[in-house]
Rosetta silent file (secondary structure, phi, psi, omega in degrees, C-alpha in Angstrom):
SEQUENCE: MIEEGEEEQLELDDIIAQYGDFGDTAMGEDEAGAEGTPVEDDALGEVIRDAQKDCESEKEKTKFDHMLEDHKKLLYPSVQDGQKKLGTTLELLKWKAHNGVFDKAFGKLLKI
SCORE:     score description
SCORE:     0.000 S_00000001
   1 L     0.000  137.449 -179.141  104.537   71.939   98.796 S_00000001
   2 L   -91.478  128.062  178.559  103.227   75.250   97.455 S_00000001
   3 L   -77.514  163.686 -176.501  100.053   75.079   95.387 S_00000001
   4 H   -58.454  -46.332  179.733   99.697   77.074   92.135 S_00000001
   5 H   -62.886  -39.392  178.579   97.382   79.733   93.637 S_00000001
   6 H   -67.473  -38.021  179.053   99.690   80.158   96.633 S_00000001
   7 H   -63.310  -42.985  177.831  102.712   80.477   94.315 S_00000001
   8 H   -62.707  -40.697 -179.897  100.983   83.245   92.329 S_00000001
   9 H   -66.520  -39.345  177.809  100.111   85.074   95.573 S_00000001
  10 H   -62.860  -42.444  178.302  103.720   84.791   96.806 S_00000001
  11 H   -63.630  -42.851  178.752  104.987   86.256   93.524 S_00000001
  12 H   -63.174  -42.267  177.489  102.434   89.064   93.730 S_00000001
  13 H   -61.993  -39.026  177.536  103.435   89.769   97.347 S_00000001
  14 H   -63.286  -40.628  179.403  107.101   89.921   96.273 S_00000001
  15 H   -66.099  -44.010  179.350  106.228   92.423   93.551 S_00000001
  16 H   -62.100  -36.246  179.800  104.188   94.538   95.946 S_00000001
  17 H   -67.464  -16.702 -177.435  107.095   94.524   98.391 S_00000001
  18 L   -98.333   23.030 -172.400  109.301   96.061   95.671 S_00000001
  19 H   -62.468  -11.160  172.061  107.229   99.207   95.143 S_00000001
  20 H   -59.675  -25.444 -179.954  110.310  101.366   95.515 S_00000001
  21 H   -75.664  -14.454 -178.736  110.940  100.261   91.924 S_00000001
  22 H   -82.084   -5.858 -178.791  107.687  101.860   90.750 S_00000001
  23 L   122.376 -157.770 -176.506  108.983  105.360   91.302 S_00000001
  24 L   -68.819  134.987  170.485  108.480  107.844   94.077 S_00000001
  25 L  -116.133  145.593 -179.172  106.436  106.774   97.066 S_00000001
  26 L   -69.982  132.940  177.059  105.151  109.285   99.537 S_00000001
  27 E  -106.924  129.214 -177.639  107.041  109.179  102.775 S_00000001
  28 E  -153.152 -154.421  179.424  105.112  110.241  105.807 S_00000001
  29 E  -108.576  134.810  174.920  104.072  109.263  109.274 S_00000001
  30 L   -83.724 -175.533 -176.461  102.098  106.145  110.007 S_00000001
  31 L   -60.977  -29.705  179.633   99.484  105.980  112.762 S_00000001
  32 L   -80.328  -11.042  176.859  102.187  105.293  115.318 S_00000001
  33 L    92.808   11.174 -179.988  104.034  108.401  114.126 S_00000001
  34 L   -76.750  125.617  179.903  107.139  106.709  112.697 S_00000001
  35 E   -77.623  155.117  176.070  108.674  108.854  110.005 S_00000001
  36 E    83.245   14.696  177.900  109.834  107.399  106.699 S_00000001
  37 E   -84.989  126.900  177.852  107.025  104.865  106.326 S_00000001
  38 E   -66.550  109.582 -174.973  106.016  104.349  102.683 S_00000001
  39 L   -71.922  -38.377 -172.902  102.410  105.521  102.765 S_00000001
  40 H   -80.648  -16.723 -175.704  101.425  104.413   99.256 S_00000001
  41 H   -55.067  -49.733 -177.755  102.766  100.854   99.461 S_00000001
  42 H   -64.234  -43.974 -179.291   99.694   99.437  101.194 S_00000001
  43 H   -65.885  -43.478 -179.670   97.226  101.291   98.977 S_00000001
  44 H   -66.914  -40.259  177.152   99.065  100.400   95.774 S_00000001
  45 H   -61.802  -39.663  178.660   99.374   96.777   96.848 S_00000001
  46 H   -65.248  -40.267  178.457   95.659   96.691   97.563 S_00000001
  47 H   -62.490  -42.286 -179.354   94.899   98.139   94.124 S_00000001
  48 H   -67.549  -41.911  177.154   97.025   95.479   92.445 S_00000001
  49 H   -61.704  -41.194  177.993   95.413   92.673   94.451 S_00000001
  50 H   -63.855  -41.083  179.617   91.972   94.053   93.536 S_00000001
  51 H   -62.647  -39.761  178.862   92.963   94.251   89.880 S_00000001
  52 H   -64.527  -42.262  179.815   94.068   90.632   89.974 S_00000001
  53 H   -66.306  -31.860 -176.383   90.752   89.573   91.557 S_00000001
  54 L   -80.190   -4.761  179.416   88.783   91.586   88.969 S_00000001
  55 L   -71.863   97.879 -176.547   90.325   89.733   86.023 S_00000001
  56 L   -91.372  -33.955 -178.457   87.222   87.912   84.831 S_00000001
  57 L  -104.844  165.368  177.982   88.219   87.020   81.294 S_00000001
  58 H   -65.360  -34.097  178.898   91.334   85.390   79.936 S_00000001
  59 H   -63.901  -43.143  178.442   92.097   88.619   78.034 S_00000001
  60 H   -65.518  -39.509  178.381   92.048   90.647   81.268 S_00000001
  61 H   -63.825  -39.906  178.335   94.278   88.085   83.008 S_00000001
  62 H   -63.633  -42.851  177.217   96.734   88.284   80.107 S_00000001
  63 H   -61.075  -43.410  179.249   96.816   92.106   80.357 S_00000001
  64 H   -62.605  -43.495  178.579   97.423   91.867   84.107 S_00000001
  65 H   -62.011  -38.594  177.080  100.244   89.348   83.559 S_00000001
  66 H   -63.933  -38.693  178.303  101.835   91.704   80.993 S_00000001
  67 H   -62.449  -43.521  178.577  101.689   94.525   83.538 S_00000001
  68 H   -64.951  -37.069  176.456  103.504   92.387   86.095 S_00000001
  69 H   -65.106  -38.583  178.145  106.113   91.446   83.485 S_00000001
  70 H   -64.394  -27.506  176.335  106.628   95.140   82.692 S_00000001
  71 H   -67.693  -30.534 -178.636  107.372   95.659   86.381 S_00000001
  72 H   -86.897  -24.449 -172.264  110.252   93.187   86.072 S_00000001
  73 L   -80.591  130.313  175.254  111.502   94.397   82.666 S_00000001
  74 E   -66.624  149.711 -178.926  114.269   97.005   82.521 S_00000001
  75 L   -58.317  -43.491  172.550  113.422  100.115   80.531 S_00000001
  76 L  -152.321  159.296 -169.600  116.307   99.322   78.174 S_00000001
  77 L   -55.507  -38.037 -174.546  119.179   96.797   78.393 S_00000001
  78 L  -102.625   22.489 -178.894  121.961   99.093   79.605 S_00000001
  79 L   -59.856  133.168 -174.168  119.923  101.215   82.043 S_00000001
  80 L   -82.727  -35.621 -172.949  122.193  102.281   84.896 S_00000001
  81 L   -99.794   12.492  177.045  119.743  102.891   87.732 S_00000001
  82 L    72.926   20.286 -178.744  117.569   99.789   87.310 S_00000001
  83 L   -62.401  134.527 -177.580  114.574  101.745   86.016 S_00000001
  84 E  -100.835  156.884 -178.056  111.708   99.443   85.041 S_00000001
  85 H   -61.086  -47.073 -177.826  109.306   99.756   82.100 S_00000001
  86 H   -67.225  -41.277  179.420  106.143   99.924   84.234 S_00000001
  87 H   -60.770  -41.631  179.032  107.614  102.429   86.693 S_00000001
  88 H   -66.439  -41.505  177.546  108.625  104.733   83.856 S_00000001
  89 H   -60.058  -44.683  179.245  105.190  104.418   82.257 S_00000001
  90 H   -64.386  -39.817  177.997  103.530  105.345   85.542 S_00000001
  91 H   -63.878  -40.929  178.236  105.836  108.343   86.007 S_00000001
  92 H   -64.834  -41.812  178.867  105.031  109.580   82.478 S_00000001
  93 H   -67.237  -35.906  176.836  101.287  109.213   83.068 S_00000001
  94 H   -64.693  -41.840  177.450  101.605  111.029   86.399 S_00000001
  95 H   -62.568  -43.741  179.635  103.449  113.869   84.616 S_00000001
  96 H   -58.041  -47.334 -179.128  100.759  113.944   81.899 S_00000001
  97 H   -67.552  -42.279 -178.955   97.965  114.268   84.460 S_00000001
  98 H   -61.355  -35.690 -176.937   99.826  116.810   86.588 S_00000001
  99 H   -97.626    1.612  176.898  100.413  119.061   83.585 S_00000001
 100 L    64.133   35.834 -178.463   96.991  118.592   81.983 S_00000001
 101 L   -81.102  132.611  178.888   98.420  117.294   78.707 S_00000001
 102 L   -71.903  155.517 -177.819   95.834  116.030   76.228 S_00000001
 103 H   -57.143  -43.121 -177.438   96.053  112.456   74.904 S_00000001
 104 H   -63.602  -44.472  179.503   96.821  113.559   71.343 S_00000001
 105 H   -66.864  -38.884  179.696   99.693  115.819   72.429 S_00000001
 106 H   -65.209  -41.519  176.290  101.038  113.162   74.792 S_00000001
 107 H   -59.945  -41.474  177.906  100.987  110.586   71.989 S_00000001
 108 H   -65.715  -39.435  177.850  102.985  112.941   69.768 S_00000001
 109 H   -61.318  -42.800 -179.508  105.490  113.509   72.577 S_00000001
 110 H   -64.828  -31.460  178.573  105.978  109.772   73.011 S_00000001
 111 H   -68.678  -26.975  178.162  106.678  109.369   69.294 S_00000001
 112 L   -66.483    0.000    0.000  109.582  111.803   69.598 S_00000001
């Protein structure tokens, strides 16, 4: 029988294993030199595990749970390529940072 904490960890591991859904991952060579290894998967998974551990209050845990739900939620009902809400949000924030867009301008863009 799987205990509640173990069940949550299994779900988190399943989500981490699906990081192709979060958008582009860097493909490179691992220490053994195998090409095509997702380099960011381990680092991103570690960040998510750390974020889960750092949830000290119930409010923080609720925010974390919403983030995980956004990973499962399609961007809109009829999306053709399976794009998820969280992945799209991360791609937009990456674009914002890459282009040096200010928060106020980015907010106006999102309203469009």
